[in-house]
PALO-250218 format. One record per residue (C-alpha): x, y, z; residue number from 1. Coordinates in nm, 3 decimals. Example, Ala and Ser with C-alpha at 12.3 -4.5 7.8 and 13.67 -1.06 7.14 Angstrom:
2
1.230  -0.450  0.780  1
1.367  -0.106  0.714  2
REM end
This chain:
335
0.000  0.000  0.000  1
0.294  0.232  -0.028  2
0.235  0.285  -0.400  3
0.047  0.611  -0.443  4
-0.145  0.479  -0.746  5
-0.303  0.188  -0.557  6
-0.516  0.418  -0.341  7
-0.843  0.501  -0.514  8
-1.017  0.685  -0.231  9
-0.889  0.884  0.066  10
-1.151  0.934  0.339  11
-1.070  1.242  0.549  12
-1.222  1.263  0.897  13
-1.153  1.562  1.126  14
-1.221  1.462  1.488  15
-1.263  1.679  1.795  16
-1.413  1.552  2.122  17
-1.635  1.289  1.959  18
-1.588  0.997  2.195  19
-1.960  0.916  2.170  20
-1.961  0.892  1.791  21
-1.618  0.818  1.641  22
-1.641  0.439  1.678  23
-1.974  0.422  1.494  24
-1.829  0.647  1.225  25
-1.517  0.435  1.169  26
-1.698  0.101  1.192  27
-1.948  0.215  0.929  28
-1.653  0.267  0.695  29
-1.449  -0.042  0.775  30
-1.741  -0.285  0.769  31
-1.885  -0.143  0.446  32
-1.584  -0.267  0.251  33
-1.510  -0.604  0.099  34
-1.153  -0.730  0.112  35
-1.103  -0.622  -0.250  36
-1.240  -0.270  -0.195  37
-1.046  -0.223  0.129  38
-0.723  -0.243  -0.067  39
-0.827  0.070  -0.255  40
-0.912  0.287  0.045  41
-0.722  0.484  0.305  42
-0.880  0.647  0.611  43
-0.713  0.957  0.752  44
-0.833  1.089  1.086  45
-0.709  1.432  1.190  46
-0.737  1.437  1.568  47
-0.783  1.810  1.621  48
-0.671  1.843  1.983  49
-0.941  1.624  2.140  50
-0.959  1.643  2.519  51
-1.194  1.349  2.577  52
-1.149  0.977  2.503  53
-1.137  1.026  2.126  54
-0.760  0.976  2.120  55
-0.785  0.653  2.320  56
-1.051  0.515  2.086  57
-0.845  0.598  1.778  58
-0.550  0.410  1.921  59
-0.760  0.093  1.927  60
-0.786  0.085  1.548  61
-0.521  -0.053  1.314  62
-0.478  -0.143  0.946  63
-0.676  -0.467  0.948  64
-0.945  -0.330  0.721  65
-0.762  -0.072  0.508  66
-0.487  0.180  0.548  67
-0.564  0.382  0.859  68
-0.369  0.688  0.968  69
-0.414  0.927  1.257  70
-0.266  1.276  1.247  71
-0.259  1.439  1.590  72
-0.248  1.817  1.618  73
-0.348  2.097  1.851  74
-0.698  2.232  1.803  75
-0.704  2.447  1.488  76
-1.054  2.400  1.357  77
-1.241  2.199  1.097  78
-1.111  2.375  0.786  79
-0.748  2.350  0.894  80
-0.793  1.981  0.974  81
-0.949  1.911  0.634  82
-0.665  2.092  0.458  83
-0.414  1.882  0.651  84
-0.601  1.574  0.536  85
-0.599  1.687  0.173  86
-0.221  1.737  0.178  87
-0.168  1.400  0.344  88
-0.398  1.209  0.110  89
-0.263  0.969  -0.151  90
-0.587  0.863  -0.316  91
-0.715  0.954  -0.660  92
-1.036  1.079  -0.497  93
-1.123  1.255  -0.172  94
-1.421  1.190  0.050  95
-1.498  1.402  0.356  96
-1.677  1.249  0.654  97
-1.762  1.430  0.977  98
-1.669  1.227  1.283  99
-2.016  1.235  1.439  100
-2.183  1.103  1.123  101
-2.167  0.760  0.960  102
-2.214  0.577  0.630  103
-2.503  0.364  0.511  104
-2.416  -0.009  0.529  105
-2.262  -0.143  0.206  106
-2.284  0.198  0.038  107
-1.909  0.259  0.037  108
-1.840  -0.065  -0.149  109
-2.096  0.037  -0.413  110
-1.934  0.379  -0.436  111
-1.590  0.221  -0.489  112
-1.733  0.010  -0.772  113
-1.886  0.318  -0.932  114
-1.555  0.508  -0.917  115
-1.370  0.212  -1.065  116
-1.605  0.204  -1.365  117
-1.625  0.582  -1.416  118
-1.253  0.655  -1.421  119
-1.276  0.999  -1.582  120
-1.525  1.159  -1.344  121
-1.412  1.460  -1.138  122
-1.702  1.494  -0.891  123
-1.966  1.243  -0.783  124
-2.273  1.372  -0.598  125
-2.474  1.124  -0.387  126
-2.766  1.126  -0.145  127
-2.797  1.118  0.232  128
-3.024  1.056  0.527  129
-3.080  1.273  0.834  130
-3.063  1.108  1.175  131
-3.237  1.301  1.454  132
-3.251  1.048  1.736  133
-3.294  0.678  1.802  134
-3.663  0.743  1.865  135
-3.720  0.905  1.527  136
-3.700  0.755  1.184  137
-3.414  0.853  0.959  138
-3.534  1.108  0.708  139
-3.470  1.049  0.340  140
-3.299  1.355  0.189  141
-3.297  1.236  -0.170  142
-3.383  1.494  -0.431  143
-3.361  1.447  -0.806  144
-3.156  1.712  -0.987  145
-3.264  1.856  -1.320  146
-2.958  1.712  -1.495  147
-2.739  1.427  -1.372  148
-2.418  1.480  -1.568  149
-2.216  1.755  -1.731  150
-1.928  1.992  -1.671  151
-1.892  2.143  -1.325  152
-1.994  2.492  -1.436  153
-2.292  2.359  -1.630  154
-2.407  2.142  -1.340  155
-2.361  2.415  -1.080  156
-2.562  2.668  -1.281  157
-2.843  2.419  -1.344  158
-2.861  2.296  -0.985  159
-2.860  2.649  -0.840  160
-3.142  2.743  -1.074  161
-3.336  2.439  -0.955  162
-3.252  2.514  -0.590  163
-3.099  2.167  -0.576  164
-2.731  2.251  -0.528  165
-2.606  2.129  -0.191  166
-2.309  2.308  -0.040  167
-2.247  2.007  0.183  168
-1.896  1.876  0.134  169
-1.992  1.530  0.259  170
-2.231  1.456  -0.030  171
-1.946  1.458  -0.280  172
-1.647  1.257  -0.399  173
-1.389  1.493  -0.549  174
-1.083  1.426  -0.765  175
-0.783  1.508  -0.547  176
-0.588  1.652  -0.839  177
-0.872  1.898  -0.900  178
-0.823  2.035  -0.549  179
-0.444  2.045  -0.542  180
-0.387  2.173  -0.896  181
-0.619  2.471  -0.852  182
-0.537  2.505  -0.481  183
-0.898  2.502  -0.372  184
-0.853  2.454  -0.001  185
-1.095  2.529  0.281  186
-1.120  2.882  0.417  187
-0.962  2.852  0.760  188
-1.100  3.007  1.077  189
-1.464  3.029  0.972  190
-1.781  2.827  1.003  191
-1.989  2.770  0.687  192
-1.665  2.677  0.508  193
-1.857  2.429  0.290  194
-2.060  2.716  0.143  195
-1.739  2.879  0.024  196
-1.556  2.566  -0.093  197
-1.808  2.363  -0.291  198
-1.909  2.628  -0.550  199
-1.542  2.687  -0.632  200
-1.458  2.320  -0.680  201
-1.728  2.292  -0.947  202
-1.561  2.566  -1.152  203
-1.283  2.338  -1.273  204
-1.456  2.000  -1.292  205
-1.469  1.857  -1.641  206
-1.724  1.588  -1.556  207
-1.975  1.571  -1.272  208
-2.209  1.277  -1.218  209
-2.507  1.241  -0.989  210
-2.533  0.895  -0.833  211
-2.879  0.812  -0.690  212
-2.735  0.622  -0.396  213
-2.775  0.695  -0.025  214
-2.422  0.693  0.113  215
-2.419  0.927  0.411  216
-2.610  0.965  0.737  217
-2.597  1.317  0.880  218
-2.653  1.330  1.253  219
-2.848  1.634  1.375  220
-2.682  1.693  1.709  221
-2.809  1.959  1.955  222
-2.525  2.185  2.063  223
-2.308  2.121  1.759  224
-2.140  2.411  1.578  225
-2.399  2.420  1.300  226
-2.701  2.388  1.529  227
-2.609  2.698  1.730  228
-2.621  3.031  1.547  229
-2.403  3.306  1.696  230
-2.283  3.647  1.579  231
-1.976  3.478  1.433  232
-2.197  3.280  1.194  233
-2.320  3.601  1.034  234
-1.980  3.763  0.995  235
-1.831  3.440  0.864  236
-2.112  3.424  0.610  237
-2.008  3.771  0.496  238
-1.658  3.633  0.433  239
-1.816  3.356  0.226  240
-2.023  3.614  0.038  241
-1.715  3.826  -0.041  242
-1.513  3.521  -0.147  243
-1.779  3.400  -0.391  244
-1.824  3.746  -0.543  245
-1.448  3.784  -0.583  246
-1.420  3.437  -0.734  247
-1.693  3.524  -0.986  248
-1.454  3.782  -1.134  249
-1.212  3.509  -1.245  250
-1.162  3.521  -1.623  251
-1.279  3.233  -1.838  252
-1.586  3.123  -1.642  253
-1.915  3.080  -1.826  254
-2.178  3.351  -1.791  255
-2.421  3.098  -1.642  256
-2.174  2.985  -1.378  257
-2.084  3.341  -1.278  258
-2.450  3.433  -1.248  259
-2.510  3.124  -1.031  260
-2.229  3.229  -0.798  261
-2.396  3.567  -0.756  262
-2.733  3.401  -0.699  263
-2.572  3.200  -0.418  264
-2.423  3.519  -0.277  265
-2.764  3.687  -0.288  266
-2.910  3.403  -0.081  267
-2.646  3.472  0.183  268
-2.735  3.842  0.168  269
-3.100  3.781  0.253  270
-3.007  3.535  0.529  271
-2.796  3.804  0.698  272
-3.109  4.004  0.782  273
-3.214  3.740  1.034  274
-2.917  3.832  1.255  275
-2.939  4.209  1.277  276
-3.128  4.204  1.607  277
-3.010  3.989  1.895  278
-3.108  4.015  2.261  279
-3.330  4.310  2.184  280
-3.056  4.523  2.027  281
-2.972  4.600  1.666  282
-2.625  4.505  1.544  283
-2.519  4.828  1.372  284
-2.199  4.674  1.233  285
-2.391  4.392  1.066  286
-2.644  4.639  0.929  287
-2.357  4.839  0.781  288
-2.219  4.526  0.614  289
-2.560  4.451  0.466  290
-2.596  4.802  0.327  291
-2.255  4.775  0.159  292
-2.374  4.469  -0.033  293
-2.714  4.583  -0.159  294
-2.588  4.556  -0.517  295
-2.634  4.179  -0.503  296
-3.016  4.206  -0.478  297
-3.052  4.216  -0.857  298
-2.911  3.863  -0.876  299
-3.172  3.717  -0.641  300
-3.333  3.411  -0.793  301
-3.694  3.480  -0.693  302
-3.917  3.760  -0.814  303
-4.032  3.867  -0.466  304
-3.672  3.917  -0.352  305
-3.564  4.106  -0.663  306
-3.856  4.344  -0.662  307
-4.086  4.329  -0.358  308
-3.819  4.279  -0.090  309
-3.595  4.529  -0.263  310
-3.874  4.788  -0.253  311
-3.939  4.723  0.116  312
-3.568  4.767  0.197  313
-3.559  5.090  -0.004  314
-3.870  5.236  0.160  315
-3.828  5.111  0.518  316
-3.453  5.054  0.547  317
-3.279  4.747  0.685  318
-3.443  4.770  1.029  319
-3.783  4.826  0.872  320
-3.738  4.522  0.652  321
-3.636  4.317  0.954  322
-3.956  4.415  1.133  323
-4.160  4.343  0.821  324
-3.998  4.004  0.760  325
-3.942  3.867  1.110  326
-4.129  4.059  1.378  327
-4.466  4.042  1.202  328
-4.410  3.674  1.123  329
-4.345  3.605  1.491  330
-4.647  3.811  1.591  331
-4.881  3.593  1.384  332
-4.700  3.277  1.493  333
-4.766  3.333  1.862  334
-5.118  3.474  1.835  335
REM end
């Protein structure tokens, strides 16, 4: 397994204080592989400064099932850990798995077979389930895209138009060379890094395929980073917004792809309004950031945002729009 070319798929798993989940995550990978498929896979866990029993659990695993590596580091965040994993990977393809999630039984073996047959694909998109709790059924999150194959820019534009495009990094297999050649690494130090990374990776993909196969189970965990919205979420989203707009200026991209990037940025713009009032006080800095980015409204995908919401913002201002959009909604909700 020292030959770089023998590794078809590198599975990258950042782990931080996940003693309750990491074993289920790893077992779902190891026991989804046949002996033949296991020879084509490497699992790389980046232990991001865990302070619980995560480290002890990782030490119990070895290379019986496939190549298994643990990279220990001080806590530097999810994006940094993923970038470390990308640079350490030897596989032709990359797969990202969060350490509190797991894979559908036997799905990984089917995915390996698909990659072996479709040797010239750059990105594979697949489906997932949502797991809420043991008392609730897993929810099927399959949606059918408008088109199932094409270039990355073509697919991205079509899926954004359909409202299908998923910014989730863990619903995709990505050609490692695509990432390293164009240096499309994760934006470090922010949350919502998937929103910034996935649109850019599609820009350079020659061939994208949608595979109607449930591979992933996403665990909805109370108290996790993405289930708790703080002020940082909004300002990090602004960084994502600015990055996508800047990236849209890159020469050579199709008109449809560039427009789709701006549509995605406009969705972020409207989401920012929900955070301008917290604990009874308006966030003047966030309001200022929103006002600086009003130009993106014209790229909004829906009619009511392009015209009706725009008119409300113009007539009532940002605070007036907030009251119109959120306060009145809450008033009717609780009465």
